[in-house]
N, C-alpha and C positions, 0 to 999 in steps of 0.2 A: 504493500500500500504506500502510495506517495503522499506527501504533505506539501501543498503549495506554499509559496513564500507568505502569502496572506494568512493561510491556515496556521503556519508556524508562528507568525507574530501574534495571532489571536490566542493560540495555545500558550505561548510564553506569558502573555498578559494575564491569562486566566490562572496560570500556575502561581505567579508571584502575588496575585490578589488573595490567595488562600491564607487563612491563619497559619502561623508557623508550623503547627502540628499537622496541617493538612497539605503542606507543599509536597512532601515526598509521595504520599498516595496519589495526588493529582498528577505529578510528573510521571509516575509509574503508569497511570491510565493513558496519558498522552503517548508514551513510548511503546505501549503494549502492541498496537497494530503494526508498528514498524520493526520492533525487536521483541517478539513474543517471549514472555518470561513468567515464571511462577511467583516470584517475589522480588522485592527491591530493598536495598539497605544502603545506608550512608554512614560514613565516618567523617564528621566535619569538625576540624580542630578549632574553629572560631567559637564553638559553643561550650563553655566551661561546664555547665550543669547537665547538658544532655548531648554529648558529642555523637552518640550512636543512636540511630533510629532505623526502624525497619517496618515493612508492611507485614500484617499478620499472615502467617502460614505455618500451622503447627507441624507440618511435615518437613519444614526447612528451618530449624531453629538456629538462625545465623547469630553469631556473637561478634562483639567488637574485636576480640583477639584475632578472629579469622580475617577481619577486614584490614587490620593494621599492616600485615605484610603487603597486601595489594596497594595500600596507600604509599608505603615506602618504596615499592618497586615500580609503581606507575610513573608515567611521564605525561606532564600536562600537554594537552593537544593531540595525544596519540592514544585513543581508546584501544584497549587490549581485550581479546576474546580467546578463550581456551578453557582448560580445566584447572580448578583450584579447590583447595580444601575449604568448603563452606557448608554450614549446617551439619557438621560432623561427618561429612563424606566428600569424596571427590565429585565435583559437579561442573557442568558447563556454565560459564559465566561470561558476562561482559563487564569490564571494569573501566570506568571513566574518571580520570583524575583532573582536578582543576587547581590552579595555584592562585585563584582570586583571593583566597584567604591566606593568612600569614604562613601557616605550615602545611597548607594544602588540604584538600578534601577529596574523597573518593565516593563515587556512586557505583554500586555493584548490582547488576541484574542477574538473577539466578534463572537459568534456562532449563527447559526439558532436555532429557538425554536424547542425543541424536539430532538436536535442532540444527537447522540449516544456518550456516554462518551469516552474520549480518553484513550487509553491503556497505561500501564506503560512504554512500550518501546518508544511510541511516546512522552510521557511527558518527559522522560529522554533525548531524543534527543533534544527536544525544550529547555530543561535546558542547555545542553552542548553548543548548538549554541548561546543561549543568554549570557552565561558566556563568550564565545569567543568574541562575539560582544562587550560586555561591557568592557572587558579587552582591546580590540582594541580602544574603545572610551577613556578609561582612559589613554592609552599611548599618544593619540593625545592631551589630556588635559594637561598632565604633561610635554610633550616634544614639546609644541607648538612652531612653528616658530614665530619670532617676529612680522612679518606682520599679521599672523593669530591671534595672541594674541591681537594685537591692534584692529583688526576688531571685535574680540569677545567682547572686552570691550566696544567698541563703540556700538555694537549691544545690549549689556546688558543695557547700559545707555538709548538707544532708547526704549527698551522694558519697562524699569522702567518708563520712561516718559509717554509712551502710557497707561500703567496700571494706573498711577496716574491721567492722564487726564480723562480716562474713569470712574475712581472712583469718581472724582469730578462731571462729567456729570451725573452719576447715583444719586449722592447726590442732585444735583440741581433738577433732575426730581422728586425724592422722596419728596424733600422739597415742590415742587408745589403740589403734590398729597396730602401730609399731610395738607397743607394749606386749600385745599378743604374739607378734612374730618373733620377738626376742625372748619370750618366756621359755624356760627350760622345763616347765611343769606340764606341758601339753604335747601330744604327738601331732603329726602333720595334719591329720584329718580334723582333730579337735580345734587346732589353731585356725585352719581354713574356715571352719564353720563359725567360730567365734568372731574372726575378723570380718566375715561376710555379714554377720548379725550387727556388728558395730557400724559397718559402712551403711547398711540399709537403714538402721536407726538414725544415723546422722543425716541421710538424705531425707527421710521422713520429717525429721525435726526442722531442717532447713525449709522444706516446702510448707510445713505448718507455720513456721515463723513468718513467711511471706503472707500467708492468709491472715494470721493474727494481726500483723502490722496494718492491714487494710481495715480491720474492723474494731480494734481495741484502742481506746484512748487512755484508759487507766487500768491498773492492775492492783488488786489487793496485795498487800505486802507479803502475806504468807504464800499466796499463789506465785508471786514473782520469785520468792526465794525457793519454792519447790521446783520451779522451772530451772533455776540456777543449779540446784542440787542434782537434778536429772542430767544436766549437761556436764557436771564435774565428775560424777561417779565413774563413767567409762574411762576417764583419763587416768585413774589410779587403780582400776579393777584388777589389772594384772601386774601390779608393782608391789613391792613390800611396804610402800608408804600407806599408813592408815589415815583415812579422811574422816575428820570429825566435823559435823555440821551443827551450828547453833542457830535455831530458828530466830526470826526477828524478835527483838526485845526492846525495851525502853518505853517511855510514857505514851508513844504513839505507834506502838507495834502493829495495831490492827488497822491502821489507815490505808488508803489507797495511794498508789504512786503514779505520777505521770508516766505514760508508756515510754517516752523517750528516755526518762531517767532510769526506769527499770531496765530497759535494753542496754543503756550505757553502762550502768553499774555491773550488770551481769558480764558484759564483755570485758570490763576492766578487771573483775575478779578472775575471769578465766585467763586473761593475759598475765596477771600477777602470779597465778598458780603455776603457769608454765615457767616463769622466772624462778620461782621458789624450787620447783622440782629439778631445775638444772644444777642445783647445789649437790655437793657430796654429803653423805651421812645424815640425810633427812629421813626420819622414820614416822613422823606424825605431822599432819597439817590440820589446823582448825580454821574454819571459815564461818564468820558470823556477821549479822547485821544488827545495828542499833538505830532506831528511828526516834527522832524528836519532832517537835512541831515544825522546825525549820530546815532540818537536814537529815540525810541518811549517812551513816558511817559503816562502811564495809571493811571488815578486818580479815586479813590473812596472816595466820601466826604459825611458825614452824619451830621444830626443836633441833634445827641444824646447827652449824658451827657458829652462827651469829656474826659472820664476816661479810654479809651482803652489803654492798654500798648502793648509793642512789643512781649510779650511772646507767645500769640496764633498765631502770624504771623511768628515766627521764627522756627516753627516746621513743619515737614511733607512735603507735596507736594509743598507748597508755596516756602519755602526756597530752597528745592531741585531743583525745576524747575528753579528758578531764578539763582541758581548757575550754572546749565547746560547752561543757556542762557547767562551767563556772566553779569547778571543784579543785581540790588540792590533794596532795599525797604526802603522808608523814611516814618516816622510817625510824624504827627503834631497834637497833641491832646490839645485842649483848654477847660478846665472845663466849663460846662454850654453852650458851643458854638458848640461843635462837634469835629469830627476827620476827618483829611484828610490823606489818605494813597496813596502814589505814588510809583508805580513800574516802574523803568526805565530799559529799555533793549536796548543794542546796536544793530544796524541793520547790521553792518559789521561782517563778519566771523572773529573769532580770528585768529591771525597770526599762521600759521602752523610752528612747530619747524623745524629748518634747519636739513636736513638729514645729518647724521654723516658719514664720510668717513670710519669709522670703521665697519659700517654695511650697505653697499650699497643695500642690498636686503630687507631691513626692510619694504618697501612699497609694496612688491610683495605678491599676494595672493597665497593660497595653490596650486591651479592648475598651476599658473604661475611659481612657484618654481619647480613643477614637469616637466613642459615643458623646463624650463631653464636647469634643471639637464640633461635631454636628449640632449638638444642642446650642452651643454658643453662636452658631450661625442662624439660629432661630428656627431650625427644622423641628417638626413634630415627630412623634414616634413612628408613624407610618413611613415618612420620608427617610428617617434614620435607618429603619429596617431595610428599606430598599437599597440605600446607599451601601450598607455594610453586609448585605445578603444574610440577614438574620431575621428571626421572627419578631413581631411587635411585643410579644410577652417577654422575650429575651431583652429587648430594649428597656421595657419597664423595670425589669429586674436590675439591669445595670444602672439605670437612673436612680433607683432607690438606694443602691450601694454607693453611688457617687455622692448623693446628698448626705448620707450617713457619714462617709469618710471625710467629707469636707466640713461637716458640722453646720450645714445650712438647711433652710426650711423650704426653699423653692428653687425651681429651675433657673429663674432670673438671677438669684444670688450665686448659684454655681457658675453661670455664664460670666458674671462679673468677676469672680475669682479667676476664671480661666483667662479673661482678657487682661487682668492685672498681672498675671504670671507670664503672659506671652511676651 
């Protein structure tokens, strides 16, 4: 199928008019008649909080790690087609690299097996469209509105925390599996069965964690600690170290915890336990929580040599996570008696900075800014809906959010603030 010059321009215009999350799906739809493919994915280095995006296809679970080599090996302006490891298997792909962003971006189209190679004209059009899209992305990144920039940074922090927590969870699971493989108390068959059980349990827990993260905002402290205990036991099951668990105590032991705090404290304790177990001559480790009105104190205490210093505790995910949570770490090491490590995390959210009158629009999202811009032009809801390709009910929702965020009572006051800030 050929696409005329006019058709290509109209398609390009339609692609970049989509919300940021809809650009890749629309680009995939435009290219599908020219380069038939099952799914599309991108790795865009301009986007700190969401560099990897893909269209949904459960049969092709593409990952960012698989796209990274294609980005590194690709050459801008020269689309490549062939076989590559994508979605856990060798597949036919078309990879299009653009250098419109600082470190480059790659678009990957996953094709059916035995698909006919794309022609030069189709590849050239894919290159032009991807260059246009990535230039559009780069403009958003370099000219971000303050509110969008703040959300991007917050999202990037969240993404980093999630990656760090998953890394620690994987390390904990592998520690348990290695403990089995190194054990001299089991024969090969028993070791394989136990290691398989540990790996399956870890996968189930990781998947359950994702589901819980979507639905749970708070956790009762005892349930949160029980989840921690379930994650710690496999780490020591096949080692001579005895794990002692002290359930939450203190004046507020029965309270609920913000989910992010519960997740963060569990991850910190797991990481601390890995550090403690790396010492020689440790035979017993005690883990406990103490809760007060204002904070949670998670303690990891061992009976080791008492020579542990703060160096391994101040690097990587432990210090980074505590910094995000506003917490601190205290170390009390007594030679020949052991070490006590206490992670203290406040339970209250940090005070939000006061909004400055010089930038009253700083808390508005990208779509809210678009709606407010139309509102400031005197447009009514129906016209705004037509201009932004959304429903009138969605416009009403955004207007209500805008009035609330700006602290004004009418559309006229919101428009006045917009003109003042412009």
